[in-house]
PQR file of N, CA, C, O and H, with PARSE charges and radii, in Angstrom:
ATOM      1  N   MET A   1      60.697  83.868 109.455 -0.4000 1.5000
ATOM      2  CA  MET A   1      61.398  85.135 109.354 -0.0000 2.0000
ATOM      3  C   MET A   1      62.432  85.249 110.472  0.5500 1.7000
ATOM      4  O   MET A   1      63.438  85.933 110.288 -0.5500 1.4000
ATOM      5  N   GLY A   2      62.231  84.621 111.599 -0.4000 1.5000
ATOM      6  CA  GLY A   2      63.169  84.669 112.700 -0.0000 2.0000
ATOM      7  C   GLY A   2      64.488  84.017 112.342  0.5500 1.7000
ATOM      8  O   GLY A   2      65.537  84.425 112.841 -0.5500 1.4000
ATOM      9  H   GLY A   2      61.413  84.064 111.749  0.4000 1.0000
ATOM     10  N   HIS A   3      64.451  83.012 111.486 -0.4000 1.5000
ATOM     11  CA  HIS A   3      65.688  82.332 111.086 -0.0000 2.0000
ATOM     12  C   HIS A   3      66.537  83.209 110.169  0.5500 1.7000
ATOM     13  O   HIS A   3      67.763  83.109 110.190 -0.5500 1.4000
ATOM     14  H   HIS A   3      63.599  82.681 111.081  0.4000 1.0000
ATOM     15  N   GLY A   4      65.913  84.058 109.371 -0.4000 1.5000
ATOM     16  CA  GLY A   4      66.654  84.952 108.488 -0.0000 2.0000
ATOM     17  C   GLY A   4      67.471  85.969 109.262  0.5500 1.7000
ATOM     18  O   GLY A   4      68.592  86.293 108.869 -0.5500 1.4000
ATOM     19  H   GLY A   4      64.916  84.139 109.354  0.4000 1.0000
ATOM     20  N   ILE A   5      66.932  86.468 110.339 -0.4000 1.5000
ATOM     21  CA  ILE A   5      67.637  87.434 111.175 -0.0000 2.0000
ATOM     22  C   ILE A   5      68.819  86.757 111.868  0.5500 1.7000
ATOM     23  O   ILE A   5      69.899  87.341 111.971 -0.5500 1.4000
ATOM     24  H   ILE A   5      66.022  86.206 110.658  0.4000 1.0000
ATOM     25  N   ASP A   6      68.617  85.533 112.340 -0.4000 1.5000
ATOM     26  CA  ASP A   6      69.702  84.798 112.990 -0.0000 2.0000
ATOM     27  C   ASP A   6      70.849  84.541 112.016  0.5500 1.7000
ATOM     28  O   ASP A   6      72.018  84.695 112.369 -0.5500 1.4000
ATOM     29  H   ASP A   6      67.740  85.059 112.257  0.4000 1.0000
ATOM     30  N   LEU A   7      70.508  84.147 110.787 -0.4000 1.5000
ATOM     31  CA  LEU A   7      71.536  83.875 109.781 -0.0000 2.0000
ATOM     32  C   LEU A   7      72.282  85.153 109.418  0.5500 1.7000
ATOM     33  O   LEU A   7      73.502  85.136 109.251 -0.5500 1.4000
ATOM     34  H   LEU A   7      69.559  84.021 110.500  0.4000 1.0000
ATOM     35  N   ASN A   8      71.556  86.260 109.295 -0.4000 1.5000
ATOM     36  CA  ASN A   8      72.204  87.538 109.008 -0.0000 2.0000
ATOM     37  C   ASN A   8      73.136  87.954 110.137  0.5500 1.7000
ATOM     38  O   ASN A   8      74.233  88.452 109.886 -0.5500 1.4000
ATOM     39  H   ASN A   8      70.565  86.274 109.431  0.4000 1.0000
ATOM     40  N   ALA A   9      72.713  87.755 111.365 -0.4000 1.5000
ATOM     41  CA  ALA A   9      73.541  88.120 112.508 -0.0000 2.0000
ATOM     42  C   ALA A   9      74.809  87.268 112.553  0.5500 1.7000
ATOM     43  O   ALA A   9      75.900  87.779 112.803 -0.5500 1.4000
ATOM     44  H   ALA A   9      71.822  87.349 111.570  0.4000 1.0000
ATOM     45  N   VAL A  10      74.657  85.977 112.311 -0.4000 1.5000
ATOM     46  CA  VAL A  10      75.818  85.084 112.295 -0.0000 2.0000
ATOM     47  C   VAL A  10      76.772  85.475 111.163  0.5500 1.7000
ATOM     48  O   VAL A  10      77.988  85.488 111.351 -0.5500 1.4000
ATOM     49  H   VAL A  10      73.770  85.562 112.107  0.4000 1.0000
ATOM     50  N   THR A  11      76.228  85.790 110.007 -0.4000 1.5000
ATOM     51  CA  THR A  11      77.053  86.196 108.868 -0.0000 2.0000
ATOM     52  C   THR A  11      77.813  87.480 109.178  0.5500 1.7000
ATOM     53  O   THR A  11      79.006  87.577 108.887 -0.5500 1.4000
ATOM     54  H   THR A  11      75.240  85.780 109.855  0.4000 1.0000
ATOM     55  N   ILE A  12      77.148  88.451 109.757 -0.4000 1.5000
ATOM     56  CA  ILE A  12      77.790  89.722 110.101 -0.0000 2.0000
ATOM     57  C   ILE A  12      78.871  89.504 111.153  0.5500 1.7000
ATOM     58  O   ILE A  12      79.966  90.055 111.037 -0.5500 1.4000
ATOM     59  H   ILE A  12      76.179  88.372 109.994  0.4000 1.0000
ATOM     60  N   ILE A  13      78.580  88.717 112.166 -0.4000 1.5000
ATOM     61  CA  ILE A  13      79.586  88.434 113.204 -0.0000 2.0000
ATOM     62  C   ILE A  13      80.800  87.739 112.585  0.5500 1.7000
ATOM     63  O   ILE A  13      81.942  88.070 112.903 -0.5500 1.4000
ATOM     64  H   ILE A  13      77.691  88.269 112.260  0.4000 1.0000
ATOM     65  N   PHE A  14      80.542  86.770 111.694 -0.4000 1.5000
ATOM     66  CA  PHE A  14      81.638  86.073 111.030 -0.0000 2.0000
ATOM     67  C   PHE A  14      82.494  87.042 110.216  0.5500 1.7000
ATOM     68  O   PHE A  14      83.720  87.023 110.318 -0.5500 1.4000
ATOM     69  H   PHE A  14      79.614  86.501 111.436  0.4000 1.0000
ATOM     70  N   LEU A  15      81.854  87.882 109.415 -0.4000 1.5000
ATOM     71  CA  LEU A  15      82.586  88.802 108.542 -0.0000 2.0000
ATOM     72  C   LEU A  15      83.333  89.883 109.315  0.5500 1.7000
ATOM     73  O   LEU A  15      84.406  90.314 108.894 -0.5500 1.4000
ATOM     74  H   LEU A  15      80.858  87.897 109.333  0.4000 1.0000
ATOM     75  N   VAL A  16      82.775  90.326 110.443 -0.4000 1.5000
ATOM     76  CA  VAL A  16      83.364  91.429 111.184 -0.0000 2.0000
ATOM     77  C   VAL A  16      84.393  90.967 112.203  0.5500 1.7000
ATOM     78  O   VAL A  16      85.370  91.675 112.447 -0.5500 1.4000
ATOM     79  H   VAL A  16      81.903  89.976 110.785  0.4000 1.0000
ATOM     80  N   ILE A  17      84.199  89.801 112.802 -0.4000 1.5000
ATOM     81  CA  ILE A  17      85.091  89.364 113.887 -0.0000 2.0000
ATOM     82  C   ILE A  17      85.950  88.163 113.484  0.5500 1.7000
ATOM     83  O   ILE A  17      87.177  88.225 113.556 -0.5500 1.4000
ATOM     84  H   ILE A  17      83.406  89.226 112.603  0.4000 1.0000
ATOM     85  N   VAL A  18      85.317  87.090 113.068 -0.4000 1.5000
ATOM     86  CA  VAL A  18      86.041  85.832 112.842 -0.0000 2.0000
ATOM     87  C   VAL A  18      86.953  85.919 111.619  0.5500 1.7000
ATOM     88  O   VAL A  18      88.129  85.567 111.705 -0.5500 1.4000
ATOM     89  H   VAL A  18      84.320  87.040 113.009  0.4000 1.0000
ATOM     90  N   LEU A  19      86.441  86.373 110.508 -0.4000 1.5000
ATOM     91  CA  LEU A  19      87.226  86.407 109.268 -0.0000 2.0000
ATOM     92  C   LEU A  19      88.489  87.261 109.389  0.5500 1.7000
ATOM     93  O   LEU A  19      89.557  86.793 108.992 -0.5500 1.4000
ATOM     94  H   LEU A  19      85.485  86.660 110.438  0.4000 1.0000
ATOM     95  N   PRO A  20      88.425  88.487 109.915 -0.5600 1.5000
ATOM     96  CA  PRO A  20      89.659  89.274 110.040  0.2800 2.0000
ATOM     97  C   PRO A  20      90.704  88.610 110.949  0.5500 1.7000
ATOM     98  O   PRO A  20      91.896  88.638 110.645 -0.5500 1.4000
ATOM     99  N   ILE A  21      90.259  88.018 112.056 -0.4000 1.5000
ATOM    100  CA  ILE A  21      91.210  87.344 112.953 -0.0000 2.0000
ATOM    101  C   ILE A  21      91.833  86.156 112.246  0.5500 1.7000
ATOM    102  O   ILE A  21      93.043  85.947 112.328 -0.5500 1.4000
ATOM    103  H   ILE A  21      89.290  87.996 112.303  0.4000 1.0000
ATOM    104  N   TRP A  22      91.022  85.383 111.557 -0.4000 1.5000
ATOM    105  CA  TRP A  22      91.505  84.206 110.843 -0.0000 2.0000
ATOM    106  C   TRP A  22      92.512  84.616 109.762  0.5500 1.7000
ATOM    107  O   TRP A  22      93.570  83.998 109.641 -0.5500 1.4000
ATOM    108  H   TRP A  22      90.039  85.553 111.490  0.4000 1.0000
ATOM    109  N   LEU A  23      92.197  85.639 108.988 -0.4000 1.5000
ATOM    110  CA  LEU A  23      93.114  86.103 107.944 -0.0000 2.0000
ATOM    111  C   LEU A  23      94.413  86.631 108.543  0.5500 1.7000
ATOM    112  O   LEU A  23      95.497  86.360 108.026 -0.5500 1.4000
ATOM    113  H   LEU A  23      91.338  86.141 109.087  0.4000 1.0000
ATOM    114  N   PHE A  24      94.302  87.384 109.632 -0.4000 1.5000
ATOM    115  CA  PHE A  24      95.488  87.927 110.289 -0.0000 2.0000
ATOM    116  C   PHE A  24      96.406  86.800 110.768  0.5500 1.7000
ATOM    117  O   PHE A  24      97.616  86.848 110.544 -0.5500 1.4000
ATOM    118  H   PHE A  24      93.421  87.604 110.052  0.4000 1.0000
ATOM    119  N   LEU A  25      95.845  85.810 111.411 -0.4000 1.5000
ATOM    120  CA  LEU A  25      96.655  84.697 111.918 -0.0000 2.0000
ATOM    121  C   LEU A  25      97.253  83.879 110.780  0.5500 1.7000
ATOM    122  O   LEU A  25      98.416  83.480 110.845 -0.5500 1.4000
ATOM    123  H   LEU A  25      94.862  85.771 111.592  0.4000 1.0000
ATOM    124  N   HIS A  26      96.471  83.631 109.748 -0.4000 1.5000
ATOM    125  CA  HIS A  26      96.950  82.827 108.625 -0.0000 2.0000
ATOM    126  C   HIS A  26      98.086  83.520 107.889  0.5500 1.7000
ATOM    127  O   HIS A  26      99.154  82.934 107.712 -0.5500 1.4000
ATOM    128  H   HIS A  26      95.527  83.956 109.696  0.4000 1.0000
ATOM    129  N   TYR A  27      97.872  84.762 107.458 -0.4000 1.5000
ATOM    130  CA  TYR A  27      98.897  85.456 106.687 -0.0000 2.0000
ATOM    131  C   TYR A  27     100.044  85.943 107.565  0.5500 1.7000
ATOM    132  O   TYR A  27     101.159  86.112 107.073 -0.5500 1.4000
ATOM    133  H   TYR A  27      97.005  85.238 107.602  0.4000 1.0000
ATOM    134  N   GLY A  28      99.797  86.171 108.846 -0.4000 1.5000
ATOM    135  CA  GLY A  28     100.887  86.507 109.758 -0.0000 2.0000
ATOM    136  C   GLY A  28     101.860  85.363 109.883  0.5500 1.7000
ATOM    137  O   GLY A  28     103.072  85.579 109.900 -0.5500 1.4000
ATOM    138  H   GLY A  28      98.891  86.034 109.245  0.4000 1.0000
ATOM    139  N   GLN A  29     101.351  84.144 109.972 -0.4000 1.5000
ATOM    140  CA  GLN A  29     102.220  82.965 110.042 -0.0000 2.0000
ATOM    141  C   GLN A  29     102.995  82.798 108.738  0.5500 1.7000
ATOM    142  O   GLN A  29     104.189  82.500 108.770 -0.5500 1.4000
ATOM    143  H   GLN A  29     100.366  83.969 109.958  0.4000 1.0000
ATOM    144  N   ARG A  30     102.347  82.980 107.609 -0.4000 1.5000
ATOM    145  CA  ARG A  30     103.040  82.866 106.313 -0.0000 2.0000
ATOM    146  C   ARG A  30     104.136  83.923 106.197  0.5500 1.7000
ATOM    147  O   ARG A  30     105.222  83.635 105.694 -0.5500 1.4000
ATOM    148  H   ARG A  30     101.377  83.222 107.583  0.4000 1.0000
ATOM    149  N   TRP A  31     103.862  85.135 106.655 -0.4000 1.5000
ATOM    150  CA  TRP A  31     104.842  86.216 106.574 -0.0000 2.0000
ATOM    151  C   TRP A  31     106.059  85.890 107.435  0.5500 1.7000
ATOM    152  O   TRP A  31     107.196  86.096 107.012 -0.5500 1.4000
ATOM    153  H   TRP A  31     102.980  85.368 107.063  0.4000 1.0000
ATOM    154  N   ARG A  32     105.818  85.375 108.656 -0.4000 1.5000
ATOM    155  CA  ARG A  32     106.930  85.015 109.537 -0.0000 2.0000
ATOM    156  C   ARG A  32     107.761  83.892 108.939  0.5500 1.7000
ATOM    157  O   ARG A  32     108.986  83.901 109.060 -0.5500 1.4000
ATOM    158  H   ARG A  32     104.894  85.208 109.001  0.4000 1.0000
ATOM    159  N   GLN A  33     107.119  82.927 108.297 -0.4000 1.5000
ATOM    160  CA  GLN A  33     107.843  81.822 107.688 -0.0000 2.0000
ATOM    161  C   GLN A  33     108.662  82.303 106.496  0.5500 1.7000
ATOM    162  O   GLN A  33     109.762  81.801 106.265 -0.5500 1.4000
ATOM    163  H   GLN A  33     106.123  82.920 108.199  0.4000 1.0000
ATOM    164  N   SER A  34     108.150  83.258 105.741 -0.4000 1.5000
ATOM    165  CA  SER A  34     108.862  83.727 104.559 -0.0000 2.0000
ATOM    166  C   SER A  34     110.064  84.592 104.927  0.5500 1.7000
ATOM    167  O   SER A  34     110.969  84.762 104.110 -0.5500 1.4000
ATOM    168  H   SER A  34     107.256  83.665 105.929  0.4000 1.0000
ATOM    169  N   LYS A  35     110.092  85.141 106.145 -0.4000 1.5000
ATOM    170  CA  LYS A  35     111.224  85.962 106.571 -0.0000 2.0000
ATOM    171  C   LYS A  35     112.454  85.114 106.885  0.5500 1.7000
ATOM    172  O   LYS A  35     113.570  85.635 106.870 -0.5500 1.4000
ATOM    173  H   LYS A  35     109.357  85.003 106.809  0.4000 1.0000
ATOM    174  N   VAL A  36     112.284  83.842 107.164 -0.4000 1.5000
ATOM    175  CA  VAL A  36     113.386  82.968 107.549 -0.0000 2.0000
ATOM    176  C   VAL A  36     114.079  82.462 106.294  0.5500 1.7000
ATOM    177  O   VAL A  36     113.434  81.934 105.388 -0.5500 1.4000
ATOM    178  H   VAL A  36     111.378  83.419 107.176  0.4000 1.0000
ATOM    179  N   LEU A  37     115.394  82.626 106.247 -0.4000 1.5000
ATOM    180  CA  LEU A  37     116.158  82.119 105.116 -0.0000 2.0000
ATOM    181  C   LEU A  37     116.387  80.625 105.279  0.5500 1.7000
ATOM    182  O   LEU A  37     116.726  80.152 106.363 -0.5500 1.4000
ATOM    183  H   LEU A  37     115.918  83.055 106.983  0.4000 1.0000
ATOM    184  N   THR A  38     116.202  79.901 104.210 -0.4000 1.5000
ATOM    185  CA  THR A  38     116.502  78.479 104.238 -0.0000 2.0000
ATOM    186  C   THR A  38     118.012  78.299 104.096  0.5500 1.7000
ATOM    187  O   THR A  38     118.728  79.240 103.752 -0.5500 1.4000
ATOM    188  H   THR A  38     115.926  80.285 103.329  0.4000 1.0000
ATOM    189  N   ALA A  39     118.482  77.099 104.361 -0.4000 1.5000
ATOM    190  CA  ALA A  39     119.916  76.817 104.226 -0.0000 2.0000
ATOM    191  C   ALA A  39     120.359  77.036 102.786  0.5500 1.7000
ATOM    192  O   ALA A  39     121.451  77.547 102.538 -0.5500 1.4000
ATOM    193  H   ALA A  39     117.900  76.335 104.640  0.4000 1.0000
ATOM    194  N   GLU A  40     119.522  76.654 101.853 -0.4000 1.5000
ATOM    195  CA  GLU A  40     119.833  76.837 100.426 -0.0000 2.0000
ATOM    196  C   GLU A  40     119.921  78.328 100.085  0.5500 1.7000
ATOM    197  O   GLU A  40     120.811  78.743  99.342 -0.5500 1.4000
ATOM    198  H   GLU A  40     118.635  76.238 102.055  0.4000 1.0000
ATOM    199  N   SER A  41     119.002  79.131 100.625 -0.4000 1.5000
ATOM    200  CA  SER A  41     119.023  80.573 100.369 -0.0000 2.0000
ATOM    201  C   SER A  41     120.281  81.208 100.961  0.5500 1.7000
ATOM    202  O   SER A  41     120.896  82.069 100.332 -0.5500 1.4000
ATOM    203  H   SER A  41     118.279  78.795 101.228  0.4000 1.0000
ATOM    204  N   GLU A  42     120.660  80.791 102.153 -0.4000 1.5000
ATOM    205  CA  GLU A  42     121.874  81.329 102.779 -0.0000 2.0000
ATOM    206  C   GLU A  42     123.108  80.966 101.965  0.5500 1.7000
ATOM    207  O   GLU A  42     124.005  81.789 101.790 -0.5500 1.4000
ATOM    208  H   GLU A  42     120.160  80.091 102.663  0.4000 1.0000
ATOM    209  N   ARG A  43     123.153  79.729 101.468 -0.4000 1.5000
ATOM    210  CA  ARG A  43     124.287  79.298 100.661 -0.0000 2.0000
ATOM    211  C   ARG A  43     124.361  80.119  99.369  0.5500 1.7000
ATOM    212  O   ARG A  43     125.432  80.589  98.984 -0.5500 1.4000
ATOM    213  H   ARG A  43     122.424  79.059 101.610  0.4000 1.0000
ATOM    214  N   SER A  44     123.229  80.283  98.715 -0.4000 1.5000
ATOM    215  CA  SER A  44     123.189  81.067  97.471 -0.0000 2.0000
ATOM    216  C   SER A  44     123.591  82.515  97.726  0.5500 1.7000
ATOM    217  O   SER A  44     124.319  83.111  96.932 -0.5500 1.4000
ATOM    218  H   SER A  44     122.359  79.901  99.028  0.4000 1.0000
ATOM    219  N   LEU A  45     123.121  83.073  98.826 -0.4000 1.5000
ATOM    220  CA  LEU A  45     123.464  84.449  99.169 -0.0000 2.0000
ATOM    221  C   LEU A  45     124.957  84.589  99.421  0.5500 1.7000
ATOM    222  O   LEU A  45     125.565  85.578  99.009 -0.5500 1.4000
ATOM    223  H   LEU A  45     122.529  82.589  99.470  0.4000 1.0000
ATOM    224  N   GLY A  46     125.552  83.614 100.090 -0.4000 1.5000
ATOM    225  CA  GLY A  46     126.996  83.621 100.326 -0.0000 2.0000
ATOM    226  C   GLY A  46     127.778  83.549  99.026  0.5500 1.7000
ATOM    227  O   GLY A  46     128.768  84.259  98.846 -0.5500 1.4000
ATOM    228  H   GLY A  46     125.059  82.811 100.424  0.4000 1.0000
ATOM    229  N   GLU A  47     127.324  82.677  98.110 -0.4000 1.5000
ATOM    230  CA  GLU A  47     127.992  82.566  96.812 -0.0000 2.0000
ATOM    231  C   GLU A  47     127.897  83.874  96.037  0.5500 1.7000
ATOM    232  O   GLU A  47     128.879  84.316  95.441 -0.5500 1.4000
ATOM    233  H   GLU A  47     126.521  82.100  98.256  0.4000 1.0000
ATOM    234  N   LEU A  48     126.726  84.492  96.043 -0.4000 1.5000
ATOM    235  CA  LEU A  48     126.556  85.763  95.337 -0.0000 2.0000
ATOM    236  C   LEU A  48     127.436  86.854  95.937  0.5500 1.7000
ATOM    237  O   LEU A  48     127.974  87.689  95.210 -0.5500 1.4000
ATOM    238  H   LEU A  48     125.928  84.133  96.527  0.4000 1.0000
ATOM    239  N   SER A  49     127.582  86.848  97.245 -0.4000 1.5000
ATOM    240  CA  SER A  49     128.451  87.820  97.900 -0.0000 2.0000
ATOM    241  C   SER A  49     129.908  87.610  97.491  0.5500 1.7000
ATOM    242  O   SER A  49     130.622  88.579  97.233 -0.5500 1.4000
ATOM    243  H   SER A  49     127.145  86.170  97.835  0.4000 1.0000
ATOM    244  N   ASP A  50     130.353  86.359  97.429 -0.4000 1.5000
ATOM    245  CA  ASP A  50     131.724  86.058  96.988 -0.0000 2.0000
ATOM    246  C   ASP A  50     131.952  86.505  95.551  0.5500 1.7000
ATOM    247  O   ASP A  50     132.995  87.073  95.230 -0.5500 1.4000
ATOM    248  H   ASP A  50     129.773  85.572  97.639  0.4000 1.0000
ATOM    249  N   ILE A  51     130.971  86.248  94.688 -0.4000 1.5000
ATOM    250  CA  ILE A  51     131.086  86.662  93.286 -0.0000 2.0000
ATOM    251  C   ILE A  51     131.167  88.180  93.192  0.5500 1.7000
ATOM    252  O   ILE A  51     131.972  88.713  92.429 -0.5500 1.4000
ATOM    253  H   ILE A  51     130.123  85.786  94.949  0.4000 1.0000
ATOM    254  N   ALA A  52     130.342  88.875  93.959 -0.4000 1.5000
ATOM    255  CA  ALA A  52     130.354  90.344  93.941 -0.0000 2.0000
ATOM    256  C   ALA A  52     131.706  90.875  94.416  0.5500 1.7000
ATOM    257  O   ALA A  52     132.218  91.844  93.856 -0.5500 1.4000
ATOM    258  H   ALA A  52     129.688  88.442  94.579  0.4000 1.0000
ATOM    259  N   ASP A  53     132.285  90.255  95.435 -0.4000 1.5000
ATOM    260  CA  ASP A  53     133.604  90.684  95.919 -0.0000 2.0000
ATOM    261  C   ASP A  53     134.677  90.481  94.845  0.5500 1.7000
ATOM    262  O   ASP A  53     135.526  91.349  94.638 -0.5500 1.4000
ATOM    263  H   ASP A  53     131.869  89.468  95.890  0.4000 1.0000
ATOM    264  N   ARG A  54     134.634  89.333  94.164 -0.4000 1.5000
ATOM    265  CA  ARG A  54     135.627  89.076  93.100 -0.0000 2.0000
ATOM    266  C   ARG A  54     135.459  90.053  91.945  0.5500 1.7000
ATOM    267  O   ARG A  54     136.445  90.535  91.389 -0.5500 1.4000
ATOM    268  H   ARG A  54     133.945  88.629  94.331  0.4000 1.0000
ATOM    269  N   LEU A  55     134.223  90.345  91.586 -0.4000 1.5000
ATOM    270  CA  LEU A  55     133.983  91.301  90.505 -0.0000 2.0000
ATOM    271  C   LEU A  55     134.466  92.705  90.883  0.5500 1.7000
ATOM    272  O   LEU A  55     135.019  93.423  90.051 -0.5500 1.4000
ATOM    273  H   LEU A  55     133.421  89.953  92.037  0.4000 1.0000
ATOM    274  N   GLN A  56     134.253  93.085  92.138 -0.4000 1.5000
ATOM    275  CA  GLN A  56     134.727  94.395  92.584 -0.0000 2.0000
ATOM    276  C   GLN A  56     136.247  94.469  92.516  0.5500 1.7000
ATOM    277  O   GLN A  56     136.795  95.501  92.130 -0.5500 1.4000
ATOM    278  H   GLN A  56     133.804  92.501  92.815  0.4000 1.0000
ATOM    279  N   THR A  57     136.936  93.390  92.884 -0.4000 1.5000
ATOM    280  CA  THR A  57     138.397  93.346  92.794 -0.0000 2.0000
ATOM    281  C   THR A  57     138.849  93.479  91.341  0.5500 1.7000
ATOM    282  O   THR A  57     139.805  94.200  91.054 -0.5500 1.4000
ATOM    283  H   THR A  57     136.490  92.551  93.198  0.4000 1.0000
ATOM    284  N   ARG A  58     138.172  92.795  90.431 -0.4000 1.5000
ATOM    285  CA  ARG A  58     138.508  92.900  89.001 -0.0000 2.0000
ATOM    286  C   ARG A  58     138.328  94.330  88.500  0.5500 1.7000
ATOM    287  O   ARG A  58     139.177  94.850  87.776 -0.5500 1.4000
ATOM    288  H   ARG A  58     137.395  92.210  90.664  0.4000 1.0000
ATOM    289  N   ILE A  59     137.224  94.962  88.885 -0.4000 1.5000
ATOM    290  CA  ILE A  59     136.970  96.342  88.447 -0.0000 2.0000
ATOM    291  C   ILE A  59     138.056  97.270  88.977  0.5500 1.7000
ATOM    292  O   ILE A  59     138.555  98.128  88.249 -0.5500 1.4000
ATOM    293  H   ILE A  59     136.534  94.540  89.472  0.4000 1.0000
ATOM    294  N   ASP A  60     138.417  97.099  90.235 -0.4000 1.5000
ATOM    295  CA  ASP A  60     139.479  97.936  90.820 -0.0000 2.0000
ATOM    296  C   ASP A  60     140.788  97.763  90.062  0.5500 1.7000
ATOM    297  O   ASP A  60     141.476  98.744  89.778 -0.5500 1.4000
ATOM    298  H   ASP A  60     138.012  96.402  90.827  0.4000 1.0000
ATOM    299  N   ASN A  61     141.140  96.513  89.728 -0.4000 1.5000
ATOM    300  CA  ASN A  61     142.372  96.251  88.980 -0.0000 2.0000
ATOM    301  C   ASN A  61     142.319  96.861  87.589  0.5500 1.7000
ATOM    302  O   ASN A  61     143.296  97.455  87.132 -0.5500 1.4000
ATOM    303  H   ASN A  61     140.582  95.716  89.958  0.4000 1.0000
ATOM    304  N   LEU A  62     141.181  96.719  86.912 -0.4000 1.5000
ATOM    305  CA  LEU A  62     141.050  97.310  85.577 -0.0000 2.0000
ATOM    306  C   LEU A  62     141.149  98.835  85.624  0.5500 1.7000
ATOM    307  O   LEU A  62     141.757  99.442  84.743 -0.5500 1.4000
ATOM    308  H   LEU A  62     140.388  96.237  87.284  0.4000 1.0000
ATOM    309  N   GLU A  63     140.564  99.445  86.629 -0.4000 1.5000
ATOM    310  CA  GLU A  63     140.655 100.898  86.745 -0.0000 2.0000
ATOM    311  C   GLU A  63     142.093 101.341  86.988  0.5500 1.7000
ATOM    312  O   GLU A  63     142.529 102.358  86.448 -0.5500 1.4000
ATOM    313  H   GLU A  63     140.070  98.952  87.345  0.4000 1.0000
ATOM    314  N   ARG A  64     142.827 100.589  87.792 -0.4000 1.5000
ATOM    315  CA  ARG A  64     144.235 100.934  88.010 -0.0000 2.0000
ATOM    316  C   ARG A  64     145.045 100.815  86.723  0.5500 1.7000
ATOM    317  O   ARG A  64     145.878 101.672  86.428 -0.5500 1.4000
ATOM    318  H   ARG A  64     142.473  99.764  88.231  0.4000 1.0000
ATOM    319  N   LEU A  65     144.799  99.748  85.955 -0.4000 1.5000
ATOM    320  CA  LEU A  65     145.499  99.583  84.675 -0.0000 2.0000
ATOM    321  C   LEU A  65     145.144 100.705  83.710  0.5500 1.7000
ATOM    322  O   LEU A  65     146.018 101.234  83.024 -0.5500 1.4000
ATOM    323  H   LEU A  65     144.123  99.052  86.194  0.4000 1.0000
ATOM    324  N   LEU A  66     143.885 101.066  83.654 -0.4000 1.5000
ATOM    325  CA  LEU A  66     143.471 102.159  82.772 -0.0000 2.0000
ATOM    326  C   LEU A  66     144.049 103.496  83.221  0.5500 1.7000
ATOM    327  O   LEU A  66     144.379 104.335  82.382 -0.5500 1.4000
ATOM    328  H   LEU A  66     143.175 100.636  84.212  0.4000 1.0000
ATOM    329  N   ASP A  67     144.177 103.710  84.526 -0.4000 1.5000
ATOM    330  CA  ASP A  67     144.780 104.945  85.017 -0.0000 2.0000
ATOM    331  C   ASP A  67     146.218 105.084  84.526  0.5500 1.7000
ATOM    332  O   ASP A  67     146.674 106.190  84.236 -0.5500 1.4000
ATOM    333  H   ASP A  67     143.909 103.029  85.207  0.4000 1.0000
ATOM    334  N   VAL A  68     146.935 103.957  84.433 -0.4000 1.5000
ATOM    335  CA  VAL A  68     148.322 103.989  83.966 -0.0000 2.0000
ATOM    336  C   VAL A  68     148.359 104.108  82.445  0.5500 1.7000
ATOM    337  O   VAL A  68     149.115 104.918  81.909 -0.5500 1.4000
ATOM    338  H   VAL A  68     146.564 103.058  84.669  0.4000 1.0000
ATOM    339  N   ALA A  69     147.549 103.307  81.741 -0.4000 1.5000
ATOM    340  CA  ALA A  69     147.604 103.255  80.284 -0.0000 2.0000
ATOM    341  C   ALA A  69     146.936 104.468  79.635  0.5500 1.7000
ATOM    342  O   ALA A  69     147.433 104.963  78.624 -0.5500 1.4000
ATOM    343  H   ALA A  69     146.935 102.648  82.177  0.4000 1.0000
ATOM    344  N   ALA A  70     145.844 104.950  80.177 -0.4000 1.5000
ATOM    345  CA  ALA A  70     145.112 106.071  79.581 -0.0000 2.0000
ATOM    346  C   ALA A  70     144.577 106.954  80.712  0.5500 1.7000
ATOM    347  O   ALA A  70     143.413 106.839  81.095 -0.5500 1.4000
ATOM    348  H   ALA A  70     145.440 104.548  80.999  0.4000 1.0000
ATOM    349  N   PRO A  71     145.435 107.842  81.247 -0.5600 1.5000
ATOM    350  CA  PRO A  71     145.055 108.650  82.411  0.2800 2.0000
ATOM    351  C   PRO A  71     143.793 109.496  82.212  0.5500 1.7000
ATOM    352  O   PRO A  71     143.160 109.876  83.197 -0.5500 1.4000
ATOM    353  N   GLU A  72     143.421 109.791  81.003 -0.4000 1.5000
ATOM    354  CA  GLU A  72     142.263 110.648  80.725 -0.0000 2.0000
ATOM    355  C   GLU A  72     140.964 109.860  80.560  0.5500 1.7000
ATOM    356  O   GLU A  72     139.937 110.455  80.233 -0.5500 1.4000
ATOM    357  H   GLU A  72     143.935 109.482  80.203  0.4000 1.0000
ATOM    358  N   TRP A  73     140.973 108.564  80.771 -0.4000 1.5000
ATOM    359  CA  TRP A  73     139.802 107.739  80.483 -0.0000 2.0000
ATOM    360  C   TRP A  73     138.593 108.097  81.351  0.5500 1.7000
ATOM    361  O   TRP A  73     137.454 107.913  80.922 -0.5500 1.4000
ATOM    362  H   TRP A  73     141.808 108.081  81.037  0.4000 1.0000
ATOM    363  N   ARG A  74     138.822 108.598  82.548 -0.4000 1.5000
ATOM    364  CA  ARG A  74     137.684 108.929  83.432 -0.0000 2.0000
ATOM    365  C   ARG A  74     136.958 110.196  82.983  0.5500 1.7000
ATOM    366  O   ARG A  74     135.797 110.398  83.338 -0.5500 1.4000
ATOM    367  H   ARG A  74     139.747 108.747  82.897  0.4000 1.0000
ATOM    368  N   LYS A  75     137.618 111.039  82.219 -0.4000 1.5000
ATOM    369  CA  LYS A  75     137.013 112.309  81.791 -0.0000 2.0000
ATOM    370  C   LYS A  75     136.116 112.132  80.560  0.5500 1.7000
ATOM    371  O   LYS A  75     135.348 113.032  80.218 -0.5500 1.4000
ATOM    372  H   LYS A  75     138.561 110.875  81.931  0.4000 1.0000
ATOM    373  N   LYS A  76     136.213 110.975  79.895 -0.4000 1.5000
ATOM    374  CA  LYS A  76     135.398 110.738  78.700 -0.0000 2.0000
ATOM    375  C   LYS A  76     133.970 110.401  79.125  0.5500 1.7000
ATOM    376  O   LYS A  76     133.754 109.703  80.116 -0.5500 1.4000
ATOM    377  H   LYS A  76     136.837 110.244  80.173  0.4000 1.0000
ATOM    378  N   PRO A  77     132.980 110.916  78.349 -0.5600 1.5000
ATOM    379  CA  PRO A  77     131.579 110.658  78.715  0.2800 2.0000
ATOM    380  C   PRO A  77     131.158 109.222  78.487  0.5500 1.7000
ATOM    381  O   PRO A  77     130.010 108.866  78.751 -0.5500 1.4000
TER
END
């Protein structure tokens, strides 16, 4: 019966102290690694930013053309 109490105590200590620290360190490291952008991610992000800038320029040009061709176009639902 003395061995059962020792095993229970070890299990409780593991669950209360060791496991939370281990999980914190493990997932904390994964979280820090996931925050860093890879070179590929930075390149893709730069390309997406360039595409967004070009699309915004196109929209601005189209709105200017529509303002000249159909001045009332903004009032339509």
